[in-house]
Backbone and ligand atoms as CSV (ligand in chain L), in Angstrom:
chain,resi,resn,atom,element,x,y,z
A,1,MET,N,N,-155.308,-64.862,-39.296
A,1,MET,CA,C,-155.187,-65.348,-37.912
A,1,MET,C,C,-156.532,-65.905,-37.453
A,2,GLU,N,N,-156.550,-67.186,-37.187
A,2,GLU,CA,C,-157.808,-67.848,-36.828
A,2,GLU,C,C,-158.076,-67.714,-35.332
A,3,VAL,N,N,-159.307,-67.376,-34.977
A,3,VAL,CA,C,-159.699,-67.311,-33.570
A,3,VAL,C,C,-160.205,-68.693,-33.151
A,4,LEU,N,N,-159.612,-69.239,-32.092
A,4,LEU,CA,C,-160.002,-70.566,-31.621
A,4,LEU,C,C,-161.368,-70.515,-30.959
A,5,ILE,N,N,-162.201,-71.489,-31.300
A,5,ILE,CA,C,-163.524,-71.592,-30.689
A,5,ILE,C,C,-163.521,-72.785,-29.741
A,6,LEU,N,N,-164.017,-72.571,-28.545
A,6,LEU,CA,C,-164.051,-73.640,-27.540
A,6,LEU,C,C,-164.849,-74.828,-28.072
A,7,GLU,N,N,-164.257,-76.021,-27.968
A,7,GLU,CA,C,-164.963,-77.219,-28.428
A,7,GLU,C,C,-165.631,-77.954,-27.271
A,8,ASN,N,N,-165.156,-77.644,-26.058
A,8,ASN,CA,C,-165.659,-78.294,-24.847
A,8,ASN,C,C,-165.566,-79.818,-24.943
A,9,LYS,N,N,-164.410,-80.294,-25.399
A,9,LYS,CA,C,-164.155,-81.730,-25.531
A,9,LYS,C,C,-162.848,-82.048,-24.830
A,10,THR,N,N,-162.748,-83.269,-24.297
A,10,THR,CA,C,-161.458,-83.684,-23.758
A,10,THR,C,C,-160.541,-83.931,-24.951
A,11,ASN,N,N,-159.268,-83.717,-24.755
A,11,ASN,CA,C,-158.263,-83.898,-25.819
A,11,ASN,C,C,-158.385,-82.914,-26.969
A,12,SER,N,N,-159.117,-81.826,-26.772
A,12,SER,CA,C,-159.181,-80.804,-27.815
A,12,SER,C,C,-157.963,-79.897,-27.690
A,13,GLU,N,N,-157.225,-79.796,-28.781
A,13,GLU,CA,C,-156.035,-78.948,-28.824
A,13,GLU,C,C,-156.420,-77.489,-28.583
A,14,LYS,N,N,-157.527,-77.065,-29.180
A,14,LYS,CA,C,-158.001,-75.688,-29.040
A,14,LYS,C,C,-158.380,-75.380,-27.593
A,15,ASP,N,N,-159.119,-76.311,-26.984
A,15,ASP,CA,C,-159.530,-76.110,-25.594
A,15,ASP,C,C,-158.316,-76.016,-24.676
A,16,ARG,N,N,-157.316,-76.855,-24.968
A,16,ARG,CA,C,-156.115,-76.847,-24.139
A,16,ARG,C,C,-155.458,-75.466,-24.189
A,17,CYS,N,N,-155.442,-74.888,-25.377
A,17,CYS,CA,C,-154.849,-73.572,-25.549
A,17,CYS,C,C,-155.657,-72.511,-24.787
A,18,LEU,N,N,-156.976,-72.589,-24.902
A,18,LEU,CA,C,-157.845,-71.605,-24.246
A,18,LEU,C,C,-157.841,-71.756,-22.726
A,19,ARG,N,N,-157.464,-72.942,-22.247
A,19,ARG,CA,C,-157.532,-73.238,-20.818
A,19,ARG,C,C,-156.193,-73.180,-20.110
A,20,GLN,N,N,-155.165,-72.783,-20.828
A,20,GLN,CA,C,-153.827,-72.770,-20.259
A,20,GLN,C,C,-153.448,-71.364,-19.814
A,21,LYS,N,N,-152.587,-71.301,-18.806
A,21,LYS,CA,C,-152.081,-70.003,-18.375
A,21,LYS,C,C,-150.988,-69.570,-19.351
A,22,ALA,N,N,-151.081,-68.354,-19.836
A,22,ALA,CA,C,-150.100,-67.848,-20.805
A,22,ALA,C,C,-148.836,-67.387,-20.083
A,23,SER,N,N,-147.697,-67.455,-20.770
A,23,SER,CA,C,-146.439,-67.028,-20.144
A,23,SER,C,C,-146.037,-65.634,-20.618
A,24,PRO,N,N,-145.216,-64.957,-19.818
A,24,PRO,CA,C,-144.871,-63.565,-20.133
A,24,PRO,C,C,-144.174,-63.400,-21.475
A,25,VAL,N,N,-144.374,-62.244,-22.068
A,25,VAL,CA,C,-143.637,-61.851,-23.269
A,25,VAL,C,C,-142.243,-61.441,-22.810
A,26,LYS,N,N,-141.215,-61.992,-23.455
A,26,LYS,CA,C,-139.851,-61.713,-22.992
A,26,LYS,C,C,-139.204,-60.575,-23.769
A,27,ASN,N,N,-139.468,-60.535,-25.075
A,27,ASN,CA,C,-138.820,-59.505,-25.896
A,27,ASN,C,C,-139.842,-58.645,-26.616
A,28,PHE,N,N,-139.623,-57.371,-26.548
A,28,PHE,CA,C,-140.481,-56.451,-27.296
A,28,PHE,C,C,-139.842,-56.253,-28.671
A,29,ASN,N,N,-140.094,-57.225,-29.525
A,29,ASN,CA,C,-139.449,-57.204,-30.837
A,29,ASN,C,C,-140.502,-57.127,-31.947
A,30,GLU,N,N,-140.023,-57.216,-33.178
A,30,GLU,CA,C,-140.923,-57.118,-34.328
A,30,GLU,C,C,-141.967,-58.242,-34.313
A,31,GLU,N,N,-141.561,-59.381,-33.807
A,31,GLU,CA,C,-142.480,-60.528,-33.774
A,31,GLU,C,C,-143.719,-60.226,-32.932
A,32,ILE,N,N,-143.503,-59.605,-31.779
A,32,ILE,CA,C,-144.647,-59.323,-30.897
A,32,ILE,C,C,-145.477,-58.159,-31.467
A,33,ARG,N,N,-144.810,-57.224,-32.125
A,33,ARG,CA,C,-145.557,-56.121,-32.764
A,33,ARG,C,C,-146.436,-56.652,-33.892
A,34,GLN,N,N,-145.879,-57.601,-34.649
A,34,GLN,CA,C,-146.657,-58.209,-35.729
A,34,GLN,C,C,-147.841,-58.992,-35.163
A,35,ALA,N,N,-147.591,-59.699,-34.066
A,35,ALA,CA,C,-148.670,-60.457,-33.417
A,35,ALA,C,C,-149.780,-59.498,-32.985
A,36,ALA,N,N,-149.388,-58.353,-32.411
A,36,ALA,CA,C,-150.374,-57.368,-31.961
A,36,ALA,C,C,-151.199,-56.851,-33.137
A,37,ARG,N,N,-150.516,-56.579,-34.256
A,37,ARG,CA,C,-151.241,-56.100,-35.444
A,37,ARG,C,C,-152.217,-57.165,-35.952
A,38,ASN,N,N,-151.745,-58.411,-36.015
A,38,ASN,CA,C,-152.609,-59.496,-36.492
A,38,ASN,C,C,-153.808,-59.706,-35.571
A,39,MET,N,N,-153.564,-59.551,-34.270
A,39,MET,CA,C,-154.662,-59.710,-33.314
A,39,MET,C,C,-155.684,-58.590,-33.470
A,40,MET,N,N,-155.200,-57.377,-33.722
A,40,MET,CA,C,-156.112,-56.241,-33.974
A,40,MET,C,C,-156.999,-56.543,-35.182
A,41,ASP,N,N,-156.385,-57.059,-36.241
A,41,ASP,CA,C,-157.136,-57.388,-37.456
A,41,ASP,C,C,-158.181,-58.467,-37.174
A,42,ALA,N,N,-157.753,-59.512,-36.458
A,42,ALA,CA,C,-158.673,-60.620,-36.156
A,42,ALA,C,C,-159.824,-60.137,-35.276
A,43,MET,N,N,-159.511,-59.233,-34.355
A,43,MET,CA,C,-160.555,-58.676,-33.479
A,43,MET,C,C,-161.567,-57.892,-34.308
A,44,ARG,N,N,-161.050,-57.081,-35.222
A,44,ARG,CA,C,-161.941,-56.286,-36.085
A,44,ARG,C,C,-162.783,-57.184,-36.987
A,45,ASP,N,N,-162.128,-58.173,-37.597
A,45,ASP,CA,C,-162.851,-59.109,-38.469
A,45,ASP,C,C,-163.990,-59.794,-37.719
A,46,GLY,N,N,-163.726,-60.127,-36.467
A,46,GLY,CA,C,-164.743,-60.813,-35.673
A,46,GLY,C,C,-165.723,-59.849,-35.026
A,47,LYS,N,N,-165.545,-58.557,-35.265
A,47,LYS,CA,C,-166.368,-57.510,-34.649
A,47,LYS,C,C,-166.355,-57.632,-33.118
A,48,GLY,N,N,-165.163,-57.946,-32.613
A,48,GLY,CA,C,-165.014,-58.054,-31.161
A,48,GLY,C,C,-164.478,-56.756,-30.586
A,49,VAL,N,N,-164.508,-56.644,-29.269
A,49,VAL,CA,C,-163.963,-55.457,-28.607
A,49,VAL,C,C,-162.680,-55.791,-27.852
A,50,GLY,N,N,-162.297,-57.075,-27.918
A,50,GLY,CA,C,-161.064,-57.492,-27.270
A,50,GLY,C,C,-160.656,-58.860,-27.766
A,51,LEU,N,N,-159.352,-59.144,-27.693
A,51,LEU,CA,C,-158.859,-60.459,-28.111
A,51,LEU,C,C,-157.538,-60.722,-27.387
A,52,ALA,N,N,-157.403,-61.941,-26.862
A,52,ALA,CA,C,-156.203,-62.282,-26.098
A,52,ALA,C,C,-155.377,-63.338,-26.830
A,53,GLY,N,N,-154.068,-63.344,-26.573
A,53,GLY,CA,C,-153.140,-64.265,-27.216
A,53,GLY,C,C,-153.634,-65.714,-27.309
A,54,PRO,N,N,-154.026,-66.309,-26.160
A,54,PRO,CA,C,-154.443,-67.716,-26.201
A,54,PRO,C,C,-155.583,-67.987,-27.189
A,55,GLN,N,N,-156.384,-66.970,-27.475
A,55,GLN,CA,C,-157.502,-67.142,-28.416
A,55,GLN,C,C,-157.040,-67.326,-29.862
A,56,VAL,N,N,-155.788,-66.971,-30.126
A,56,VAL,CA,C,-155.254,-67.186,-31.475
A,56,VAL,C,C,-154.078,-68.167,-31.425
A,57,GLY,N,N,-154.039,-68.951,-30.354
A,57,GLY,CA,C,-153.008,-69.974,-30.238
A,57,GLY,C,C,-151.653,-69.445,-29.802
A,58,LEU,N,N,-151.624,-68.207,-29.338
A,58,LEU,CA,C,-150.381,-67.597,-28.865
A,58,LEU,C,C,-150.427,-67.559,-27.339
A,59,LEU,N,N,-149.683,-68.479,-26.716
A,59,LEU,CA,C,-149.760,-68.583,-25.258
A,59,LEU,C,C,-148.828,-67.603,-24.564
A,60,ARG,N,N,-149.031,-66.329,-24.880
A,60,ARG,CA,C,-148.234,-65.247,-24.308
A,60,ARG,C,C,-149.167,-64.239,-23.664
A,61,ARG,N,N,-148.613,-63.478,-22.704
A,61,ARG,CA,C,-149.455,-62.525,-21.969
A,61,ARG,C,C,-149.597,-61.222,-22.759
A,62,ILE,N,N,-150.477,-61.286,-23.718
A,62,ILE,CA,C,-150.771,-60.122,-24.558
A,62,ILE,C,C,-152.259,-60.129,-24.898
A,63,PHE,N,N,-152.886,-58.948,-24.848
A,63,PHE,CA,C,-154.231,-58.836,-25.400
A,63,PHE,C,C,-154.423,-57.455,-26.001
A,64,VAL,N,N,-155.414,-57.358,-26.874
A,64,VAL,CA,C,-155.739,-56.077,-27.503
A,64,VAL,C,C,-157.190,-55.742,-27.170
A,65,THR,N,N,-157.483,-54.452,-27.133
A,65,THR,CA,C,-158.868,-54.028,-26.888
A,65,THR,C,C,-159.226,-52.900,-27.844
A,66,HIS,N,N,-160.496,-52.813,-28.156
A,66,HIS,CA,C,-161.023,-51.635,-28.826
A,66,HIS,C,C,-162.475,-51.476,-28.379
A,67,ALA,N,N,-162.615,-50.951,-27.164
A,67,ALA,CA,C,-163.954,-50.758,-26.588
A,67,ALA,C,C,-164.634,-49.577,-27.269
A,68,ASP,N,N,-165.960,-49.596,-27.274
A,68,ASP,CA,C,-166.725,-48.498,-27.873
A,68,ASP,C,C,-166.301,-47.164,-27.269
A,69,GLY,N,N,-166.017,-46.212,-28.129
A,69,GLY,CA,C,-165.648,-44.880,-27.669
A,69,GLY,C,C,-164.208,-44.764,-27.204
A,70,ASP,N,N,-163.469,-45.854,-27.310
A,70,ASP,CA,C,-162.065,-45.843,-26.886
A,70,ASP,C,C,-161.171,-46.082,-28.101
A,71,GLU,N,N,-159.881,-45.868,-27.919
A,71,GLU,CA,C,-158.920,-46.123,-28.992
A,71,GLU,C,C,-158.462,-47.593,-28.914
A,72,PRO,N,N,-157.882,-48.122,-29.997
A,72,PRO,CA,C,-157.316,-49.478,-29.915
A,72,PRO,C,C,-156.125,-49.483,-28.957
A,73,ARG,N,N,-156.027,-50.510,-28.142
A,73,ARG,CA,C,-154.933,-50.580,-27.165
A,73,ARG,C,C,-154.318,-51.974,-27.143
A,74,VAL,N,N,-153.018,-52.005,-26.845
A,74,VAL,CA,C,-152.296,-53.273,-26.695
A,74,VAL,C,C,-151.809,-53.359,-25.249
A,75,PHE,N,N,-152.033,-54.491,-24.620
A,75,PHE,CA,C,-151.581,-54.727,-23.237
A,75,PHE,C,C,-150.664,-55.933,-23.240
A,76,ILE,N,N,-149.428,-55.733,-22.776
A,76,ILE,CA,C,-148.466,-56.831,-22.689
A,76,ILE,C,C,-148.016,-56.997,-21.235
A,77,ASN,N,N,-147.927,-58.249,-20.795
A,77,ASN,CA,C,-147.552,-58.572,-19.410
A,77,ASN,C,C,-148.324,-57.715,-18.396
A,78,PRO,N,N,-149.641,-57.663,-18.496
A,78,PRO,CA,C,-150.425,-56.782,-17.640
A,78,PRO,C,C,-150.550,-57.296,-16.209
A,79,SER,N,N,-150.714,-56.384,-15.257
A,79,SER,CA,C,-151.164,-56.770,-13.920
A,79,SER,C,C,-152.275,-55.824,-13.509
A,80,ILE,N,N,-153.334,-56.394,-12.992
A,80,ILE,CA,C,-154.423,-55.587,-12.435
A,80,ILE,C,C,-154.016,-55.282,-11.004
A,81,ILE,N,N,-153.707,-54.015,-10.750
A,81,ILE,CA,C,-153.100,-53.678,-9.459
A,81,ILE,C,C,-154.111,-53.164,-8.436
A,82,TRP,N,N,-155.317,-52.907,-8.876
A,82,TRP,CA,C,-156.372,-52.478,-7.948
A,82,TRP,C,C,-157.730,-52.723,-8.581
A,83,THR,N,N,-158.687,-53.143,-7.769
A,83,THR,CA,C,-160.063,-53.263,-8.253
A,83,THR,C,C,-160.993,-52.636,-7.222
A,84,SER,N,N,-162.087,-52.046,-7.689
A,84,SER,CA,C,-163.041,-51.407,-6.770
A,84,SER,C,C,-163.824,-52.475,-6.009
A,85,GLN,N,N,-164.288,-52.111,-4.822
A,85,GLN,CA,C,-165.155,-52.989,-4.028
A,85,GLN,C,C,-166.470,-53.194,-4.753
A,86,GLU,N,N,-166.923,-52.100,-5.323
A,86,GLU,CA,C,-168.216,-52.112,-5.998
A,86,GLU,C,C,-168.149,-52.973,-7.254
A,87,GLN,N,N,-169.137,-53.852,-7.422
A,87,GLN,CA,C,-169.179,-54.722,-8.587
A,87,GLN,C,C,-170.361,-54.334,-9.460
A,88,VAL,N,N,-170.216,-54.566,-10.749
A,88,VAL,CA,C,-171.323,-54.277,-11.651
A,88,VAL,C,C,-171.588,-55.505,-12.522
A,89,SER,N,N,-172.830,-55.640,-12.921
A,89,SER,CA,C,-173.232,-56.758,-13.764
A,89,SER,C,C,-173.381,-56.255,-15.198
A,90,ILE,N,N,-172.613,-56.840,-16.113
A,90,ILE,CA,C,-172.662,-56.438,-17.523
A,90,ILE,C,C,-172.708,-57.710,-18.368
A,91,GLU,N,N,-173.435,-57.664,-19.461
A,91,GLU,CA,C,-173.506,-58.826,-20.342
A,91,GLU,C,C,-172.205,-58.983,-21.132
A,92,GLU,N,N,-171.680,-60.199,-21.151
A,92,GLU,CA,C,-170.439,-60.468,-21.891
A,92,GLU,C,C,-170.652,-61.519,-22.967
A,93,GLY,N,N,-169.829,-61.412,-23.989
A,93,GLY,CA,C,-169.741,-62.439,-25.011
A,93,GLY,C,C,-168.268,-62.645,-25.280
A,94,CYS,N,N,-167.927,-63.555,-26.187
A,94,CYS,CA,C,-166.520,-63.855,-26.435
A,94,CYS,C,C,-166.378,-64.451,-27.829
A,95,LEU,N,N,-165.357,-64.034,-28.561
A,95,LEU,CA,C,-165.155,-64.561,-29.912
A,95,LEU,C,C,-164.881,-66.075,-29.897
A,96,SER,N,N,-164.409,-66.592,-28.766
A,96,SER,CA,C,-164.150,-68.025,-28.668
A,96,SER,C,C,-165.391,-68.813,-28.245
A,97,LEU,N,N,-166.462,-68.083,-27.908
A,97,LEU,CA,C,-167.729,-68.710,-27.509
A,97,LEU,C,C,-168.845,-68.031,-28.299
A,98,PRO,N,N,-168.846,-68.222,-29.615
A,98,PRO,CA,C,-169.755,-67.435,-30.451
A,98,PRO,C,C,-171.230,-67.707,-30.151
A,99,GLY,N,N,-172.000,-66.629,-30.126
A,99,GLY,CA,C,-173.451,-66.771,-30.005
A,99,GLY,C,C,-173.989,-66.965,-28.610
A,100,VAL,N,N,-173.117,-66.984,-27.602
A,100,VAL,CA,C,-173.634,-67.086,-26.237
A,100,VAL,C,C,-173.234,-65.866,-25.412
A,101,TYR,N,N,-174.142,-65.441,-24.570
A,101,TYR,CA,C,-173.946,-64.221,-23.780
A,101,TYR,C,C,-174.475,-64.460,-22.374
A,102,ALA,N,N,-173.858,-63.778,-21.411
A,102,ALA,CA,C,-174.368,-63.893,-20.037
A,102,ALA,C,C,-173.955,-62.673,-19.238
A,103,ASP,N,N,-174.782,-62.333,-18.270
A,103,ASP,CA,C,-174.439,-61.260,-17.341
A,103,ASP,C,C,-173.362,-61.771,-16.401
A,104,VAL,N,N,-172.314,-60.979,-16.261
A,104,VAL,CA,C,-171.209,-61.343,-15.379
A,104,VAL,C,C,-170.948,-60.178,-14.435
A,105,LYS,N,N,-170.729,-60.522,-13.162
A,105,LYS,CA,C,-170.451,-59.505,-12.154
A,105,LYS,C,C,-168.946,-59.354,-11.970
A,106,ARG,N,N,-168.470,-58.135,-12.072
A,106,ARG,CA,C,-167.044,-57.875,-11.858
A,106,ARG,C,C,-166.899,-56.484,-11.263
A,107,PRO,N,N,-165.712,-56.192,-10.705
A,107,PRO,CA,C,-165.474,-54.830,-10.208
A,107,PRO,C,C,-165.740,-53.796,-11.299
A,108,GLY,N,N,-166.339,-52.658,-10.890
A,108,GLY,CA,C,-166.704,-51.636,-11.860
A,108,GLY,C,C,-165.527,-50.789,-12.305
A,109,LYS,N,N,-164.511,-50.733,-11.441
A,109,LYS,CA,C,-163.375,-49.868,-11.711
A,109,LYS,C,C,-162.094,-50.646,-11.411
A,110,ILE,N,N,-161.083,-50.449,-12.249
A,110,ILE,CA,C,-159.807,-51.153,-12.025
A,110,ILE,C,C,-158.623,-50.241,-12.358
A,111,LYS,N,N,-157.487,-50.661,-11.845
A,111,LYS,CA,C,-156.242,-50.009,-12.239
A,111,LYS,C,C,-155.349,-51.116,-12.799
A,112,ILE,N,N,-154.802,-50.869,-13.976
A,112,ILE,CA,C,-153.973,-51.887,-14.625
A,112,ILE,C,C,-152.645,-51.290,-15.055
A,113,GLN,N,N,-151.621,-52.124,-14.937
A,113,GLN,CA,C,-150.285,-51.728,-15.363
A,113,GLN,C,C,-149.876,-52.707,-16.464
A,114,ALA,N,N,-149.294,-52.187,-17.518
A,114,ALA,CA,C,-148.896,-53.070,-18.623
A,114,ALA,C,C,-147.848,-52.366,-19.476
A,115,TRP,N,N,-147.424,-53.048,-20.535
A,115,TRP,CA,C,-146.512,-52.465,-21.512
A,115,TRP,C,C,-147.211,-52.468,-22.861
A,116,ASN,N,N,-146.914,-51.493,-23.683
A,116,ASN,CA,C,-147.469,-51.553,-25.041
A,116,ASN,C,C,-146.476,-52.277,-25.948
A,117,GLU,N,N,-146.819,-52.389,-27.239
A,117,GLU,CA,C,-146.006,-53.198,-28.145
A,117,GLU,C,C,-144.633,-52.582,-28.406
A,118,LYS,N,N,-144.481,-51.297,-28.040
A,118,LYS,CA,C,-143.164,-50.660,-28.203
A,118,LYS,C,C,-142.308,-50.813,-26.954
A,119,GLY,N,N,-142.873,-51.478,-25.953
A,119,GLY,CA,C,-142.115,-51.687,-24.728
A,119,GLY,C,C,-142.236,-50.548,-23.740
A,120,ARG,N,N,-143.217,-49.698,-23.948
A,120,ARG,CA,C,-143.416,-48.581,-23.024
A,120,ARG,C,C,-144.428,-48.962,-21.949
A,121,ALA,N,N,-144.042,-48.763,-20.678
A,121,ALA,CA,C,-144.929,-49.105,-19.562
A,121,ALA,C,C,-146.000,-48.037,-19.392
A,122,PHE,N,N,-147.185,-48.443,-18.990
A,122,PHE,CA,C,-148.247,-47.476,-18.704
A,122,PHE,C,C,-149.171,-48.011,-17.617
A,123,THR,N,N,-149.864,-47.085,-16.981
A,123,THR,CA,C,-150.854,-47.439,-15.975
A,123,THR,C,C,-152.155,-46.760,-16.354
A,124,LEU,N,N,-153.247,-47.479,-16.216
A,124,LEU,CA,C,-154.560,-46.939,-16.578
A,124,LEU,C,C,-155.520,-47.175,-15.435
A,125,GLU,N,N,-156.327,-46.157,-15.121
A,125,GLU,CA,C,-157.423,-46.372,-14.184
A,125,GLU,C,C,-158.690,-46.189,-14.992
A,126,VAL,N,N,-159.487,-47.224,-15.090
A,126,VAL,CA,C,-160.651,-47.166,-15.972
A,126,VAL,C,C,-161.898,-47.761,-15.335
A,127,SER,N,N,-163.039,-47.309,-15.854
A,127,SER,CA,C,-164.320,-47.883,-15.447
A,127,SER,C,C,-165.132,-48.119,-16.715
A,128,GLY,N,N,-166.361,-48.563,-16.543
A,128,GLY,CA,C,-167.235,-48.755,-17.694
A,128,GLY,C,C,-166.804,-49.909,-18.581
A,129,MET,N,N,-167.094,-49.772,-19.887
A,129,MET,CA,C,-166.859,-50.871,-20.820
A,129,MET,C,C,-165.391,-51.278,-20.904
A,130,LEU,N,N,-164.484,-50.297,-20.905
A,130,LEU,CA,C,-163.065,-50.650,-21.035
A,130,LEU,C,C,-162.599,-51.485,-19.844
A,131,ALA,N,N,-163.061,-51.111,-18.629
A,131,ALA,CA,C,-162.704,-51.888,-17.433
A,131,ALA,C,C,-163.216,-53.313,-17.575
A,132,ARG,N,N,-164.396,-53.445,-18.155
A,132,ARG,CA,C,-165.000,-54.758,-18.350
A,132,ARG,C,C,-164.214,-55.587,-19.353
A,133,VAL,N,N,-163.901,-54.970,-20.494
A,133,VAL,CA,C,-163.176,-55.698,-21.544
A,133,VAL,C,C,-161.801,-56.136,-21.027
A,134,ILE,N,N,-161.121,-55.245,-20.339
A,134,ILE,CA,C,-159.788,-55.566,-19.816
A,134,ILE,C,C,-159.842,-56.774,-18.879
A,135,GLN,N,N,-160.822,-56.799,-17.985
A,135,GLN,CA,C,-160.904,-57.909,-17.033
A,135,GLN,C,C,-161.222,-59.224,-17.735
A,136,HIS,N,N,-162.065,-59.159,-18.740
A,136,HIS,CA,C,-162.407,-60.347,-19.527
A,136,HIS,C,C,-161.158,-60.864,-20.262
A,137,GLU,N,N,-160.416,-59.948,-20.869
A,137,GLU,CA,C,-159.211,-60.355,-21.616
A,137,GLU,C,C,-158.115,-60.845,-20.687
A,138,TYR,N,N,-157.992,-60.189,-19.542
A,138,TYR,CA,C,-156.992,-60.622,-18.563
A,138,TYR,C,C,-157.262,-62.073,-18.158
A,139,ASP,N,N,-158.528,-62.391,-17.943
A,139,ASP,CA,C,-158.920,-63.764,-17.599
A,139,ASP,C,C,-158.406,-64.762,-18.632
A,140,HIS,N,N,-158.468,-64.399,-19.911
A,140,HIS,CA,C,-157.999,-65.312,-20.963
A,140,HIS,C,C,-156.535,-65.699,-20.734
A,141,LEU,N,N,-155.741,-64.766,-20.225
A,141,LEU,CA,C,-154.318,-65.053,-19.992
A,141,LEU,C,C,-154.134,-66.074,-18.875
A,142,GLU,N,N,-155.174,-66.227,-18.050
A,142,GLU,CA,C,-155.149,-67.190,-16.952
A,142,GLU,C,C,-155.884,-68.477,-17.318
A,143,GLY,N,N,-156.372,-68.544,-18.551
A,143,GLY,CA,C,-157.120,-69.729,-18.973
A,143,GLY,C,C,-158.555,-69.737,-18.476
A,144,ILE,N,N,-159.048,-68.549,-18.104
A,144,ILE,CA,C,-160.413,-68.437,-17.568
A,144,ILE,C,C,-161.339,-67.824,-18.619
A,145,LEU,N,N,-162.516,-68.407,-18.772
A,145,LEU,CA,C,-163.512,-67.901,-19.723
A,145,LEU,C,C,-164.693,-67.316,-18.946
A,146,PHE,N,N,-165.462,-66.440,-19.592
A,146,PHE,CA,C,-166.541,-65.792,-18.829
A,146,PHE,C,C,-167.594,-66.777,-18.339
A,147,ILE,N,N,-167.715,-67.919,-19.009
A,147,ILE,CA,C,-168.691,-68.911,-18.552
A,147,ILE,C,C,-168.279,-69.523,-17.204
A,148,ASP,N,N,-167.007,-69.361,-16.835
A,148,ASP,CA,C,-166.548,-69.844,-15.531
A,148,ASP,C,C,-167.029,-68.928,-14.411
A,149,ARG,N,N,-167.524,-67.755,-14.788
A,149,ARG,CA,C,-167.908,-66.763,-13.786
A,149,ARG,C,C,-169.423,-66.632,-13.634
A,150,VAL,N,N,-170.147,-67.604,-14.166
A,150,VAL,CA,C,-171.595,-67.639,-13.938
A,150,VAL,C,C,-171.908,-68.922,-13.152
A,151,ASN,N,N,-173.111,-69.044,-12.637
A,151,ASN,CA,C,-173.409,-70.238,-11.838
A,151,ASN,C,C,-173.489,-71.489,-12.719
A,152,GLU,N,N,-173.349,-72.614,-12.052
A,152,GLU,CA,C,-173.273,-73.925,-12.717
A,152,GLU,C,C,-174.412,-74.167,-13.712
A,153,ALA,N,N,-175.636,-73.875,-13.286
A,153,ALA,CA,C,-176.807,-74.123,-14.136
A,153,ALA,C,C,-176.727,-73.305,-15.422
A,154,LYS,N,N,-176.362,-72.040,-15.248
A,154,LYS,CA,C,-176.246,-71.137,-16.397
A,154,LYS,C,C,-175.128,-71.608,-17.337
A,155,ARG,N,N,-174.014,-72.045,-16.728
A,155,ARG,CA,C,-172.867,-72.505,-17.528
A,155,ARG,C,C,-173.251,-73.720,-18.379
A,156,GLU,N,N,-173.968,-74.654,-17.768
A,156,GLU,CA,C,-174.409,-75.848,-18.498
A,156,GLU,C,C,-175.274,-75.461,-19.695
A,157,LYS,N,N,-176.156,-74.499,-19.463
A,157,LYS,CA,C,-177.045,-74.015,-20.513
A,157,LYS,C,C,-176.241,-73.422,-21.682
A,158,LEU,N,N,-175.270,-72.592,-21.336
A,158,LEU,CA,C,-174.450,-71.936,-22.366
A,158,LEU,C,C,-173.639,-72.967,-23.139
A,159,LEU,N,N,-173.085,-73.954,-22.419
A,159,LEU,CA,C,-172.272,-74.972,-23.081
A,159,LEU,C,C,-173.114,-75.845,-24.000
A,160,SER,N,N,-174.336,-76.111,-23.593
A,160,SER,CA,C,-175.173,-76.946,-24.459
A,160,SER,C,C,-175.592,-76.162,-25.704
A,161,LYS,N,N,-175.825,-74.865,-25.531
A,161,LYS,CA,C,-176.133,-74.021,-26.692
A,161,LYS,C,C,-174.938,-73.998,-27.652
A,162,LEU,N,N,-173.749,-73.913,-27.070
A,162,LEU,CA,C,-172.522,-73.897,-27.883
A,162,LEU,C,C,-172.355,-75.183,-28.683
A,163,SER,N,N,-172.586,-76.324,-28.041
A,163,SER,CA,C,-172.363,-77.581,-28.776
A,163,SER,C,C,-173.431,-77.784,-29.840
A,164,LYS,N,N,-174.648,-77.301,-29.582
A,164,LYS,CA,C,-175.681,-77.375,-30.623
A,164,LYS,C,C,-175.265,-76.558,-31.842
A,165,GLN,N,N,-174.716,-75.372,-31.572
A,165,GLN,CA,C,-174.267,-74.510,-32.675
A,165,GLN,C,C,-173.118,-75.142,-33.435
A,166,ALA,N,N,-172.196,-75.781,-32.691
A,166,ALA,CA,C,-171.042,-76.426,-33.333
A,166,ALA,C,C,-171.529,-77.550,-34.239
A,167,ALA,N,N,-172.505,-78.324,-33.771
A,167,ALA,CA,C,-173.069,-79.409,-34.576
A,167,ALA,C,C,-173.714,-78.826,-35.832
A,168,GLY,N,N,-174.392,-77.714,-35.683
A,168,GLY,CA,C,-175.026,-77.039,-36.812
A,168,GLY,C,C,-174.011,-76.588,-37.845
A,169,ARG,N,N,-172.874,-76.063,-37.348
A,169,ARG,CA,C,-171.814,-75.601,-38.258
A,169,ARG,C,C,-171.232,-76.769,-39.043
A,170,GLU,N,N,-171.012,-77.900,-38.348
A,170,GLU,CA,C,-170.456,-79.091,-39.008
A,170,GLU,C,C,-171.385,-79.577,-40.104
A,171,LYS,N,N,-172.664,-79.589,-39.775
A,171,LYS,CA,C,-173.679,-80.061,-40.705
A,171,LYS,C,C,-173.688,-79.182,-41.969
A,172,SER,N,N,-173.699,-77.883,-41.772
A,172,SER,CA,C,-173.782,-77.000,-42.940
A,172,SER,C,C,-172.499,-77.070,-43.770
A,173,GLN,N,N,-171.364,-77.371,-43.107
A,173,GLN,CA,C,-170.102,-77.545,-43.857
A,173,GLN,C,C,-170.180,-78.774,-44.748
A,174,LYS,N,N,-170.768,-79.834,-44.203
A,174,LYS,CA,C,-170.885,-81.092,-44.966
A,174,LYS,C,C,-171.779,-80.885,-46.181
A,175,ILE,N,N,-172.860,-80.149,-45.990
A,175,ILE,CA,C,-173.800,-79.914,-47.069
A,175,ILE,C,C,-173.162,-79.081,-48.185
A,176,SER,N,N,-172.403,-78.078,-47.756
A,176,SER,CA,C,-171.826,-77.182,-48.775
A,176,SER,C,C,-170.640,-77.812,-49.500
A,177,ARG,N,N,-170.139,-78.920,-48.946
A,177,ARG,CA,C,-168.981,-79.557,-49.562
A,177,ARG,C,C,-169.341,-80.336,-50.811
L,1,NI,NI,NI,-163.162,-63.616,-24.719
């Protein structure tokens, strides 16, 4: 399962996928369970702590998390039903934006309702890293990336770093060919 990397180009199929709002999962069937397993594998391979459907070209409302000190979790059709007034600044990265990081301010505590891959509903009230990962992954379902949550100047900087890296990757591919 390939993780899509933002190209930041017009007419990019990958960007369109990363920038689109995902639609709800309708059936809790073997297909969605398999997708969840594949996403877990891709997240582990990428050494990530979370991965959302749109990042693997699946425009469905599903994401997986494995925050430090937490168990692996699957969230399907999630809704964030409460967020704390208090906000915290934590550094974020993203498998779709490799090599760039930025401090992002978000609520420190949230309550989320979702279904797992077996179709069982659950509610979680969390803070710390898991609350952070969940909010970042939830954003992916809305087509929002963490670079959208920093100021314009910072975003430009991150995007230019990304395109330099992409050019570097292309170059090294050509050489190795
Ligand atoms: Ni991400």
